[in-house]
LOMIVEX-966656 format. One record per residue: z, y, x of N, C-alpha, C, O in turn; chain; residue in three letters. Coordinates in Angstrom, 1 decimal, padded with zeros to 4 digits. Layout:
<sites>
> Z | Y | X | Z | Y | X | Z | Y | X | Z | Y | X | A | ala $
...
</sites>
This chain:
<sites>
> -006.4 | 003.1 | -015.7 | -006.6 | 002.9 | -014.3 | -007.0 | 001.5 | -014.1 | -006.3 | 000.5 | -014.5 | A | met $
> -008.1 | 001.3 | -013.5 | -008.6 | -000.1 | -013.2 | -007.8 | -000.7 | -012.1 | -007.5 | -000.1 | -011.1 | A | glu $
> -007.4 | -002.0 | -012.3 | -006.6 | -002.7 | -011.4 | -007.2 | -002.8 | -010.0 | -006.5 | -002.7 | -009.0 | A | his $
> -008.5 | -003.1 | -010.0 | -009.2 | -003.4 | -008.7 | -009.3 | -002.2 | -007.8 | -009.4 | -002.3 | -006.6 | A | ser $
> -009.2 | -001.0 | -008.4 | -009.4 | 000.3 | -007.6 | -008.0 | 000.9 | -007.4 | -008.0 | 002.1 | -007.0 | A | his $
> -007.0 | 000.3 | -007.7 | -005.6 | 000.9 | -007.5 | -005.3 | 001.3 | -006.1 | -004.9 | 002.4 | -005.9 | A | arg $
> -005.6 | 000.4 | -005.1 | -005.3 | 000.9 | -003.7 | -006.2 | 002.1 | -003.3 | -005.7 | 003.0 | -002.6 | A | pro $
> -007.4 | 002.1 | -003.7 | -008.3 | 003.3 | -003.4 | -007.7 | 004.5 | -004.1 | -007.7 | 005.6 | -003.5 | A | leu $
> -007.3 | 004.4 | -005.3 | -006.8 | 005.6 | -006.0 | -005.5 | 006.1 | -005.4 | -005.2 | 007.3 | -005.3 | A | arg $
> -004.6 | 005.1 | -005.0 | -003.4 | 005.5 | -004.3 | -003.7 | 006.3 | -003.0 | -003.1 | 007.3 | -002.7 | A | ile $
> -004.7 | 005.7 | -002.2 | -005.1 | 006.4 | -001.0 | -005.7 | 007.8 | -001.3 | -005.3 | 008.7 | -000.6 | A | thr $
> -006.5 | 007.9 | -002.3 | -007.0 | 009.2 | -002.7 | -006.0 | 010.2 | -003.1 | -006.1 | 011.4 | -002.8 | A | leu $
> -005.0 | 009.7 | -003.8 | -003.9 | 010.6 | -004.3 | -003.1 | 011.1 | -003.1 | -002.7 | 012.3 | -003.0 | A | leu $
> -002.8 | 010.2 | -002.1 | -002.1 | 010.6 | -000.9 | -002.9 | 011.6 | -000.1 | -002.4 | 012.6 | 000.4 | A | val $
> -004.2 | 011.3 | 000.0 | -005.1 | 012.2 | 000.7 | -005.1 | 013.6 | 000.0 | -005.1 | 014.6 | 000.7 | A | leu $
> -005.1 | 013.6 | -001.3 | -005.1 | 014.9 | -002.1 | -003.8 | 015.7 | -001.7 | -003.9 | 016.9 | -001.4 | A | phe $
> -002.7 | 015.1 | -001.8 | -001.4 | 015.7 | -001.5 | -001.4 | 016.2 | 000.0 | -001.0 | 017.4 | 000.2 | A | val $
> -001.7 | 015.4 | 000.9 | -001.7 | 015.7 | 002.3 | -002.7 | 016.8 | 002.7 | -002.4 | 017.7 | 003.5 | A | met $
> -003.9 | 016.8 | 002.0 | -004.8 | 017.8 | 002.3 | -004.4 | 019.2 | 001.8 | -004.6 | 020.2 | 002.4 | A | ser $
> -003.7 | 019.2 | 000.6 | -003.1 | 020.4 | 000.1 | -002.0 | 020.9 | 001.0 | -001.9 | 022.1 | 001.2 | A | leu $
> -001.2 | 020.0 | 001.6 | -000.1 | 020.4 | 002.5 | -000.7 | 021.0 | 003.8 | -000.3 | 022.1 | 004.3 | A | ala $
> -001.8 | 020.4 | 004.3 | -002.4 | 021.0 | 005.5 | -003.0 | 022.3 | 005.2 | -003.0 | 023.3 | 006.0 | A | phe $
> -003.7 | 022.4 | 004.0 | -004.3 | 023.7 | 003.6 | -003.2 | 024.8 | 003.5 | -003.5 | 025.9 | 003.9 | A | ala $
> -002.1 | 024.5 | 002.9 | -001.0 | 025.4 | 002.8 | -000.6 | 026.0 | 004.2 | -000.4 | 027.2 | 004.4 | A | tyr $
> -000.4 | 025.0 | 005.2 | 000.0 | 025.4 | 006.5 | -001.1 | 026.3 | 007.2 | -000.8 | 027.4 | 007.7 | A | leu $
> -002.4 | 025.9 | 007.0 | -003.4 | 026.7 | 007.7 | -003.7 | 028.0 | 007.0 | -004.1 | 029.0 | 007.7 | A | phe $
> -003.6 | 028.1 | 005.7 | -003.9 | 029.3 | 005.0 | -002.8 | 030.2 | 004.9 | -002.9 | 031.4 | 005.1 | A | leu $
> -001.6 | 029.7 | 004.5 | -000.5 | 030.6 | 004.1 | 000.7 | 030.7 | 005.0 | 001.5 | 031.6 | 004.9 | A | leu $
> 000.8 | 029.8 | 006.0 | 002.0 | 029.7 | 006.8 | 001.6 | 029.5 | 008.3 | 002.0 | 028.5 | 008.9 | A | asp $
> 000.9 | 030.5 | 008.9 | 000.5 | 030.3 | 010.3 | 001.6 | 030.3 | 011.3 | 001.5 | 029.7 | 012.4 | A | pro $
> 002.8 | 030.8 | 011.0 | 003.9 | 030.8 | 011.9 | 004.4 | 029.4 | 012.1 | 004.7 | 029.0 | 013.2 | A | ser $
> 004.5 | 028.6 | 011.0 | 005.0 | 027.3 | 011.2 | 003.9 | 026.4 | 011.8 | 004.2 | 025.4 | 012.4 | A | ser $
> 002.6 | 026.8 | 011.6 | 001.5 | 026.1 | 012.3 | 001.7 | 026.3 | 013.8 | 001.5 | 025.4 | 014.6 | A | leu $
> 002.0 | 027.5 | 014.3 | 002.3 | 027.8 | 015.7 | 003.4 | 026.9 | 016.2 | 003.3 | 026.4 | 017.3 | A | ser $
> 004.5 | 026.8 | 015.5 | 005.6 | 026.0 | 015.9 | 005.3 | 024.6 | 015.9 | 005.7 | 023.8 | 016.8 | A | arg $
> 004.5 | 024.1 | 015.0 | 004.1 | 022.7 | 014.9 | 003.3 | 022.3 | 016.1 | 003.5 | 021.2 | 016.6 | A | met $
> 002.4 | 023.1 | 016.5 | 001.5 | 022.8 | 017.6 | 002.1 | 023.2 | 019.0 | 001.5 | 023.0 | 020.0 | A | tyr $
> 003.2 | 023.9 | 019.0 | 003.9 | 024.3 | 020.2 | 003.1 | 025.4 | 020.9 | 003.2 | 025.4 | 022.2 | A | gly $
> 002.4 | 026.2 | 020.2 | 001.7 | 027.3 | 020.9 | 002.3 | 028.6 | 020.5 | 003.0 | 028.7 | 019.5 | A | arg $
> 001.9 | 029.7 | 021.2 | 002.4 | 031.0 | 020.9 | 001.7 | 031.5 | 019.6 | 000.9 | 030.9 | 019.0 | A | glu $
> 002.2 | 032.7 | 019.2 | 001.6 | 033.3 | 018.0 | 000.1 | 033.4 | 018.0 | -000.5 | 033.7 | 019.1 | A | ala $
> -000.5 | 033.2 | 016.9 | -002.0 | 033.2 | 016.8 | -002.5 | 034.7 | 016.8 | -002.0 | 035.6 | 016.2 | A | leu $
> -003.6 | 034.9 | 017.5 | -004.3 | 036.2 | 017.4 | -005.2 | 036.2 | 016.2 | -005.3 | 035.2 | 015.5 | A | asp $
> -005.9 | 037.3 | 016.0 | -006.7 | 037.4 | 014.7 | -007.8 | 036.4 | 014.7 | -008.2 | 035.9 | 013.6 | A | thr $
> -008.5 | 036.1 | 015.8 | -009.6 | 035.1 | 015.8 | -009.0 | 033.7 | 015.4 | -009.7 | 033.0 | 014.6 | A | met $
> -007.9 | 033.3 | 016.0 | -007.4 | 032.0 | 015.6 | -006.9 | 032.0 | 014.2 | -007.0 | 030.9 | 013.5 | A | his $
> -006.3 | 033.1 | 013.7 | -005.9 | 033.1 | 012.3 | -007.2 | 033.0 | 011.4 | -007.1 | 032.3 | 010.4 | A | leu $
> -008.3 | 033.6 | 011.7 | -009.5 | 033.5 | 011.0 | -010.0 | 032.0 | 011.0 | -010.3 | 031.5 | 009.9 | A | phe $
> -010.0 | 031.4 | 012.1 | -010.4 | 030.0 | 012.2 | -009.4 | 029.0 | 011.5 | -009.9 | 028.1 | 010.8 | A | leu $
> -008.1 | 029.3 | 011.5 | -007.2 | 028.5 | 010.8 | -007.4 | 028.7 | 009.3 | -007.3 | 027.7 | 008.6 | A | ala $
> -007.7 | 029.9 | 008.8 | -007.9 | 030.0 | 007.4 | -009.2 | 029.3 | 007.0 | -009.3 | 028.8 | 005.9 | A | met $
> -010.2 | 029.3 | 007.8 | -011.5 | 028.5 | 007.5 | -011.2 | 027.1 | 007.4 | -011.7 | 026.4 | 006.5 | A | gly $
> -010.3 | 026.5 | 008.3 | -010.0 | 025.1 | 008.3 | -009.1 | 024.9 | 007.0 | -009.3 | 023.8 | 006.4 | A | phe $
> -008.2 | 025.8 | 006.7 | -007.5 | 025.6 | 005.4 | -008.3 | 025.6 | 004.2 | -008.1 | 024.8 | 003.3 | A | gly $
> -009.4 | 026.4 | 004.2 | -010.3 | 026.4 | 003.1 | -011.1 | 025.0 | 003.0 | -011.3 | 024.5 | 001.9 | A | ser $
> -011.4 | 024.5 | 004.2 | -012.0 | 023.2 | 004.2 | -011.1 | 022.1 | 003.7 | -011.5 | 021.2 | 002.9 | A | leu $
> -009.8 | 022.2 | 004.0 | -008.9 | 021.2 | 003.5 | -008.7 | 021.3 | 002.0 | -008.5 | 020.3 | 001.3 | A | met $
> -008.8 | 022.5 | 001.4 | -008.7 | 022.7 | 000.0 | -009.9 | 022.0 | -000.7 | -009.8 | 021.3 | -001.7 | A | val $
> -011.1 | 022.2 | -000.1 | -012.3 | 021.5 | -000.6 | -012.2 | 020.0 | -000.5 | -012.6 | 019.3 | -001.5 | A | thr $
> -011.7 | 019.5 | 000.6 | -011.5 | 018.0 | 000.7 | -010.5 | 017.5 | -000.3 | -010.6 | 016.4 | -000.8 | A | leu $
> -009.4 | 018.3 | -000.5 | -008.4 | 017.9 | -001.5 | -009.1 | 017.8 | -002.9 | -008.8 | 016.9 | -003.7 | A | ala $
> -009.9 | 018.8 | -003.3 | -010.6 | 018.8 | -004.6 | -011.5 | 017.5 | -004.7 | -011.5 | 016.9 | -005.7 | A | ile $
> -012.2 | 017.3 | -003.6 | -013.0 | 016.1 | -003.6 | -012.2 | 014.8 | -003.7 | -012.6 | 013.9 | -004.4 | A | gly $
> -011.1 | 014.7 | -003.1 | -010.2 | 013.5 | -003.2 | -009.7 | 013.4 | -004.6 | -009.6 | 012.3 | -005.2 | A | ala $
> -009.4 | 014.5 | -005.3 | -008.9 | 014.4 | -006.7 | -010.0 | 014.0 | -007.6 | -009.8 | 013.2 | -008.5 | A | phe $
> -011.2 | 014.5 | -007.4 | -012.4 | 014.1 | -008.3 | -012.7 | 012.6 | -008.1 | -012.9 | 011.9 | -009.0 | A | leu $
> -012.6 | 012.1 | -006.8 | -012.8 | 010.7 | -006.6 | -011.7 | 009.9 | -007.1 | -011.9 | 008.7 | -007.6 | A | ala $
> -010.5 | 010.4 | -007.2 | -009.3 | 009.7 | -007.7 | -009.6 | 009.5 | -009.2 | -009.2 | 008.4 | -009.8 | A | phe $
> -010.2 | 010.5 | -009.9 | -010.4 | 010.3 | -011.4 | -011.3 | 009.2 | -011.7 | -011.1 | 008.5 | -012.7 | A | leu $
> -012.4 | 009.0 | -010.9 | -013.3 | 008.0 | -011.2 | -014.0 | 007.5 | -009.9 | -015.0 | 008.1 | -009.5 | A | asn $
> -013.4 | 006.6 | -009.2 | -013.9 | 006.2 | -007.8 | -015.2 | 005.6 | -007.8 | -016.0 | 005.8 | -006.9 | A | pro $
> -015.6 | 004.8 | -008.8 | -016.9 | 004.1 | -008.8 | -018.0 | 005.2 | -009.1 | -019.1 | 005.1 | -008.4 | A | val $
> -017.8 | 006.1 | -010.0 | -018.8 | 007.1 | -010.3 | -019.0 | 008.1 | -009.1 | -020.0 | 008.6 | -008.9 | A | lys $
> -017.9 | 008.3 | -008.3 | -017.9 | 009.3 | -007.3 | -017.9 | 008.7 | -005.9 | -017.2 | 009.1 | -005.0 | A | asn $
> -018.7 | 007.6 | -005.7 | -018.7 | 007.0 | -004.4 | -019.2 | 007.9 | -003.3 | -018.9 | 007.7 | -002.1 | A | thr $
> -020.1 | 008.8 | -003.7 | -020.7 | 009.7 | -002.7 | -019.5 | 010.6 | -002.1 | -019.5 | 011.0 | -001.0 | A | ala $
> -018.6 | 011.0 | -003.0 | -017.5 | 011.8 | -002.5 | -016.6 | 011.0 | -001.6 | -016.1 | 011.6 | -000.6 | A | ile $
> -016.4 | 009.8 | -002.0 | -015.5 | 008.9 | -001.1 | -016.2 | 008.8 | 000.3 | -015.5 | 008.8 | 001.3 | A | val $
> -017.5 | 008.6 | 000.3 | -018.2 | 008.5 | 001.6 | -018.1 | 009.8 | 002.3 | -017.9 | 009.7 | 003.6 | A | leu $
> -018.2 | 010.9 | 001.7 | -018.1 | 012.2 | 002.3 | -016.7 | 012.3 | 002.9 | -016.6 | 012.9 | 004.0 | A | leu $
> -015.7 | 011.9 | 002.2 | -014.3 | 012.0 | 002.7 | -014.2 | 011.1 | 004.0 | -013.5 | 011.5 | 004.9 | A | leu $
> -014.8 | 009.9 | 004.0 | -014.7 | 009.0 | 005.2 | -015.3 | 009.7 | 006.4 | -014.7 | 009.8 | 007.4 | A | val $
> -016.5 | 010.3 | 006.2 | -017.2 | 011.0 | 007.3 | -016.4 | 012.2 | 007.7 | -016.2 | 012.4 | 008.9 | A | val $
> -015.8 | 013.0 | 006.8 | -015.1 | 014.2 | 007.2 | -013.8 | 013.9 | 008.0 | -013.6 | 014.5 | 009.0 | A | ala $
> -013.1 | 012.9 | 007.5 | -011.8 | 012.6 | 008.2 | -012.0 | 011.8 | 009.5 | -011.3 | 012.0 | 010.5 | A | tyr $
> -013.1 | 011.0 | 009.6 | -013.4 | 010.4 | 010.9 | -013.9 | 011.5 | 011.9 | -013.6 | 011.5 | 013.1 | A | phe $
> -014.6 | 012.5 | 011.4 | -015.1 | 013.6 | 012.2 | -013.9 | 014.4 | 012.7 | -013.9 | 014.9 | 013.9 | A | ser $
> -012.9 | 014.6 | 011.9 | -011.7 | 015.4 | 012.3 | -010.9 | 014.6 | 013.4 | -010.4 | 015.1 | 014.3 | A | leu $
> -010.9 | 013.2 | 013.2 | -010.3 | 012.4 | 014.2 | -011.1 | 012.5 | 015.6 | -010.4 | 012.7 | 016.6 | A | phe $
> -012.4 | 012.5 | 015.5 | -013.2 | 012.7 | 016.8 | -013.0 | 014.0 | 017.4 | -013.0 | 014.1 | 018.6 | A | leu $
> -012.8 | 015.0 | 016.6 | -012.5 | 016.4 | 017.1 | -011.2 | 016.4 | 017.9 | -011.1 | 017.0 | 019.0 | A | thr $
> -010.2 | 015.7 | 017.4 | -008.9 | 015.6 | 018.1 | -009.1 | 014.8 | 019.4 | -008.4 | 015.1 | 020.4 | A | asp $
> -009.9 | 013.8 | 019.4 | -010.2 | 013.0 | 020.6 | -010.8 | 013.9 | 021.7 | -010.4 | 013.8 | 022.8 | A | val $
> -011.8 | 014.7 | 021.3 | -012.4 | 015.6 | 022.2 | -011.4 | 016.7 | 022.7 | -011.4 | 017.0 | 023.9 | A | ile $
> -010.6 | 017.2 | 021.9 | -009.5 | 018.1 | 022.3 | -008.6 | 017.5 | 023.3 | -008.2 | 018.1 | 024.3 | A | val $
> -008.2 | 016.2 | 023.1 | -007.4 | 015.5 | 024.1 | -008.2 | 015.3 | 025.4 | -007.6 | 015.4 | 026.5 | A | leu $
> -009.4 | 014.9 | 025.3 | -010.2 | 014.7 | 026.5 | -010.4 | 015.9 | 027.4 | -010.5 | 015.8 | 028.6 | A | ala $
> -010.4 | 017.1 | 026.7 | -010.5 | 018.3 | 027.4 | -009.1 | 018.9 | 027.9 | -009.1 | 019.9 | 028.5 | A | arg $
> -008.1 | 018.2 | 027.5 | -006.7 | 018.6 | 027.8 | -006.4 | 020.0 | 027.3 | -005.7 | 020.7 | 027.9 | A | ala $
> -006.9 | 020.2 | 026.1 | -006.6 | 021.5 | 025.4 | -005.3 | 021.6 | 024.7 | -004.7 | 022.6 | 024.5 | A | gln $
> -004.8 | 020.4 | 024.3 | -003.5 | 020.3 | 023.6 | -002.8 | 019.1 | 024.1 | -003.4 | 018.1 | 024.5 | A | met $
> -001.5 | 019.1 | 024.0 | -000.7 | 017.9 | 024.4 | -000.9 | 016.7 | 023.4 | -001.0 | 017.0 | 022.2 | A | pro $
> -000.7 | 015.5 | 023.9 | -000.9 | 014.3 | 023.1 | 000.2 | 014.3 | 022.0 | -000.1 | 013.9 | 020.8 | A | leu $
> 001.4 | 014.7 | 022.3 | 002.5 | 014.6 | 021.3 | 002.2 | 015.4 | 020.1 | 002.8 | 015.1 | 019.0 | A | arg $
> 001.5 | 016.5 | 020.2 | 001.3 | 017.4 | 019.1 | 000.1 | 016.9 | 018.2 | 000.0 | 017.2 | 017.1 | A | ser $
> -000.8 | 016.1 | 018.9 | -002.0 | 015.7 | 018.1 | -001.9 | 014.3 | 017.6 | -002.6 | 013.9 | 016.6 | A | leu $
> -001.0 | 013.5 | 018.1 | -000.9 | 012.1 | 017.6 | -000.7 | 011.9 | 016.1 | -001.3 | 011.1 | 015.5 | A | ile $
> 000.2 | 012.7 | 015.5 | 000.4 | 012.5 | 014.1 | -000.8 | 012.8 | 013.2 | -001.1 | 012.0 | 012.3 | A | pro $
> -001.5 | 013.9 | 013.5 | -002.7 | 014.1 | 012.7 | -003.8 | 013.2 | 013.0 | -004.6 | 012.8 | 012.2 | A | glu $
> -003.9 | 012.7 | 014.3 | -005.0 | 011.8 | 014.7 | -004.7 | 010.5 | 013.9 | -005.7 | 009.9 | 013.4 | A | met $
> -003.5 | 010.0 | 013.9 | -003.1 | 008.8 | 013.2 | -003.4 | 008.9 | 011.7 | -004.0 | 008.0 | 011.1 | A | ala $
> -003.1 | 010.1 | 011.1 | -003.4 | 010.3 | 009.7 | -004.9 | 010.2 | 009.4 | -005.3 | 009.6 | 008.5 | A | phe $
> -005.7 | 010.9 | 010.2 | -007.1 | 011.0 | 010.0 | -007.7 | 009.6 | 010.1 | -008.6 | 009.2 | 009.3 | A | tyr $
> -007.3 | 008.8 | 011.1 | -007.8 | 007.5 | 011.3 | -007.4 | 006.5 | 010.3 | -008.2 | 005.7 | 009.8 | A | leu $
> -006.2 | 006.6 | 009.9 | -005.7 | 005.7 | 008.8 | -006.4 | 006.0 | 007.5 | -006.8 | 005.0 | 006.8 | A | val $
> -006.5 | 007.2 | 007.1 | -007.2 | 007.6 | 005.9 | -008.6 | 007.1 | 005.9 | -009.1 | 006.5 | 004.9 | A | ile $
> -009.3 | 007.4 | 007.0 | -010.8 | 006.9 | 007.1 | -010.8 | 005.4 | 006.9 | -011.7 | 004.9 | 006.3 | A | ala $
> -009.9 | 004.7 | 007.6 | -009.9 | 003.3 | 007.6 | -009.6 | 002.7 | 006.2 | -010.3 | 001.8 | 005.7 | A | thr $
> -008.7 | 003.3 | 005.5 | -008.3 | 002.9 | 004.1 | -009.4 | 003.2 | 003.2 | -009.7 | 002.4 | 002.3 | A | leu $
> -010.1 | 004.3 | 003.3 | -011.2 | 004.7 | 002.4 | -012.4 | 003.7 | 002.6 | -013.0 | 003.3 | 001.6 | A | leu $
> -012.6 | 003.3 | 003.9 | -013.6 | 002.3 | 004.1 | -013.2 | 000.9 | 003.6 | -014.0 | 000.2 | 002.9 | A | ile $
> -012.0 | 000.6 | 003.8 | -011.5 | -000.7 | 003.3 | -011.6 | -000.9 | 001.8 | -012.0 | -001.9 | 001.3 | A | arg $
> -011.2 | 000.1 | 001.1 | -011.2 | 000.1 | -000.4 | -012.4 | 000.8 | -001.0 | -012.3 | 001.1 | -002.2 | A | phe $
> -013.5 | 000.9 | -000.3 | -014.7 | 001.6 | -000.8 | -015.2 | 000.9 | -002.0 | -015.4 | -000.3 | -002.0 | A | phe $
> -015.4 | 001.7 | -003.1 | -015.8 | 001.1 | -004.4 | -017.3 | 000.7 | -004.3 | -018.1 | 001.4 | -003.7 | A | pro $
> -017.6 | -000.5 | -004.8 | -019.0 | -000.9 | -004.8 | -019.4 | -001.4 | -006.2 | -018.5 | -001.8 | -007.0 | A | ser $
> -020.7 | -001.3 | -006.5 | -021.1 | -001.7 | -007.9 | -021.0 | -003.2 | -008.1 | -020.9 | -003.6 | -009.2 | A | lys $
> -021.1 | -004.0 | -007.0 | -021.0 | -005.4 | -007.2 | -019.6 | -005.8 | -007.7 | -019.5 | -006.7 | -008.5 | A | glu $
> -018.6 | -005.1 | -007.2 | -017.2 | -005.4 | -007.7 | -017.1 | -005.0 | -009.2 | -016.5 | -005.7 | -009.9 | A | lys $
> -017.8 | -003.9 | -009.5 | -017.7 | -003.5 | -010.9 | -018.4 | -004.5 | -011.8 | -018.0 | -004.8 | -012.9 | A | gln $
> -019.6 | -005.0 | -011.4 | -020.3 | -006.0 | -012.1 | -019.6 | -007.3 | -012.2 | -019.5 | -007.9 | -013.3 | A | lys $
> -018.9 | -007.7 | -011.1 | -018.1 | -008.9 | -011.2 | -017.0 | -008.8 | -012.2 | -016.7 | -009.8 | -012.9 | A | glu $
> -016.3 | -007.6 | -012.2 | -015.2 | -007.4 | -013.2 | -015.8 | -007.5 | -014.6 | -015.1 | -008.1 | -015.5 | A | glu $
> -016.9 | -006.9 | -014.9 | -017.5 | -007.0 | -016.2 | -017.9 | -008.4 | -016.6 | -017.7 | -008.9 | -017.7 | A | lys $
> -018.4 | -009.2 | -015.6 | -018.7 | -010.6 | -015.8 | -017.5 | -011.4 | -016.1 | -017.5 | -012.3 | -017.0 | A | asn $
> -016.4 | -011.2 | -015.4 | -015.2 | -011.9 | -015.7 | -014.6 | -011.5 | -017.0 | -014.2 | -012.4 | -017.8 | A | arg $
> -014.7 | -010.3 | -017.4 | -014.2 | -009.9 | -018.7 | -015.1 | -010.4 | -019.8 | -014.5 | -010.9 | -020.9 | A | glu $
> -016.4 | -010.5 | -019.6 | -017.3 | -011.0 | -020.6 | -017.1 | -012.5 | -020.7 | -017.2 | -013.1 | -021.8 | A | gly $
> -016.8 | -013.2 | -019.6 | -016.7 | -014.7 | -019.7 | -015.4 | -015.0 | -020.5 | -015.4 | -016.0 | -021.2 | A | ala $
> -014.4 | -014.3 | -020.3 | -013.2 | -014.5 | -021.1 | -013.3 | -014.2 | -022.5 | -012.8 | -014.9 | -023.4 | A | val $
> -014.1 | -013.2 | -022.9 | -014.3 | -012.8 | -024.2 | -015.2 | -013.7 | -025.0 | -015.0 | -013.9 | -026.2 | A | ala $
> -016.1 | -014.4 | -024.4 | -017.1 | -015.3 | -025.1 | -016.4 | -016.6 | -025.5 | -015.5 | -017.1 | -024.8 | A | lys $
> -016.8 | -017.1 | -026.7 | -016.2 | -018.3 | -027.1 | -017.2 | -019.4 | -026.8 | -018.5 | -019.2 | -026.7 | A | thr $
> -016.8 | -020.6 | -026.5 | -017.6 | -021.7 | -026.1 | -018.2 | -022.4 | -027.3 | -017.4 | -022.7 | -028.2 | A | val $
> -019.5 | -022.5 | -027.4 | -020.1 | -023.2 | -028.5 | -020.4 | -024.6 | -028.1 | -020.5 | -025.0 | -027.0 | A | lys $
> -020.4 | -025.5 | -029.2 | -020.7 | -026.9 | -029.0 | -022.1 | -027.0 | -028.6 | -023.0 | -026.6 | -029.3 | A | asp $
> -022.5 | -027.7 | -027.5 | -023.8 | -027.8 | -027.0 | -024.7 | -028.7 | -028.0 | -025.9 | -028.5 | -028.0 | A | pro $
> -024.1 | -029.5 | -028.7 | -024.9 | -030.4 | -029.6 | -025.2 | -029.6 | -030.9 | -026.1 | -030.1 | -031.7 | A | leu $
> -024.6 | -028.5 | -031.2 | -024.9 | -027.8 | -032.4 | -026.3 | -027.3 | -032.5 | -026.8 | -027.3 | -033.6 | A | glu $
> -026.9 | -027.0 | -031.4 | -028.3 | -026.5 | -031.5 | -029.3 | -027.7 | -031.6 | -030.4 | -027.5 | -032.1 | A | gly $
> -028.9 | -028.9 | -031.2 | -029.8 | -030.1 | -031.3 | -029.7 | -030.8 | -032.6 | -030.8 | -031.1 | -033.2 | A | val $
> -028.5 | -031.0 | -033.1 | -028.3 | -031.7 | -034.4 | -028.2 | -030.7 | -035.5 | -027.5 | -029.7 | -035.4 | A | val $
> -029.0 | -030.9 | -036.5 | -028.9 | -030.0 | -037.7 | -027.6 | -030.2 | -038.4 | -027.1 | -031.3 | -038.5 | A | glu $
> -027.0 | -029.1 | -038.9 | -025.7 | -029.3 | -039.5 | -025.9 | -030.0 | -040.8 | -026.9 | -029.9 | -041.5 | A | pro $
> -024.8 | -030.8 | -041.2 | -024.9 | -031.5 | -042.4 | -024.6 | -030.6 | -043.6 | -023.7 | -029.8 | -043.5 | A | met $
> -025.4 | -030.8 | -044.6 | -025.1 | -030.0 | -045.8 | -024.0 | -030.8 | -046.6 | -023.5 | -031.8 | -046.1 | A | ser $
> -023.7 | -030.4 | -047.8 | -022.7 | -031.0 | -048.6 | -023.0 | -032.4 | -048.9 | -022.0 | -033.1 | -049.3 | A | gly $
> -024.2 | -032.9 | -048.8 | -024.6 | -034.3 | -049.2 | -024.5 | -035.2 | -048.0 | -025.3 | -035.0 | -047.0 | A | asn $
> -023.5 | -036.2 | -048.0 | -023.4 | -037.0 | -046.8 | -024.6 | -038.0 | -046.6 | -024.8 | -038.5 | -045.5 | A | pro $
> -025.3 | -038.4 | -047.7 | -026.4 | -039.3 | -047.6 | -027.7 | -038.6 | -047.5 | -027.8 | -037.6 | -048.2 | A | thr $
> -028.6 | -039.1 | -046.7 | -029.9 | -038.4 | -046.6 | -031.0 | -039.2 | -047.2 | -030.9 | -040.5 | -047.1 | A | arg $
> -031.9 | -038.6 | -047.6 | -033.0 | -039.3 | -048.2 | -034.3 | -039.0 | -047.5 | -035.3 | -039.5 | -047.8 | A | lys $
</sites>
């Protein structure tokens, strides 16, 4: 694990676990989903939509895990996760603006979506960081040569010159 990408990897691991937890709720446990949002039992259409959202969360969890394995190589996945979680945050803002759900039931997920998107942006991997790390490692590994060595020819075993 590269030291410079440790915060990003921790964020991606938390995102992986939380996305799987959301997926479990939406796919397999709709009754606790109803209790969590303070709404009555779901009809078949809402169950269908909840299962679609659960499938989306599984996909985002897989993306977070792939990005966790190699964040620099999978920067496109990290960018996709930023866009997806910010979009989910905006969806909750629209739901609040329409007064479709109470604020107290949406605040935890809104905070989670916004914090995750912010952390992914903050720790976004860049190739410049990777090049700087290689340059630092290369500079430490190189030995310093004497600058006069190239100008003055080395003395052979004979101290006197003719």
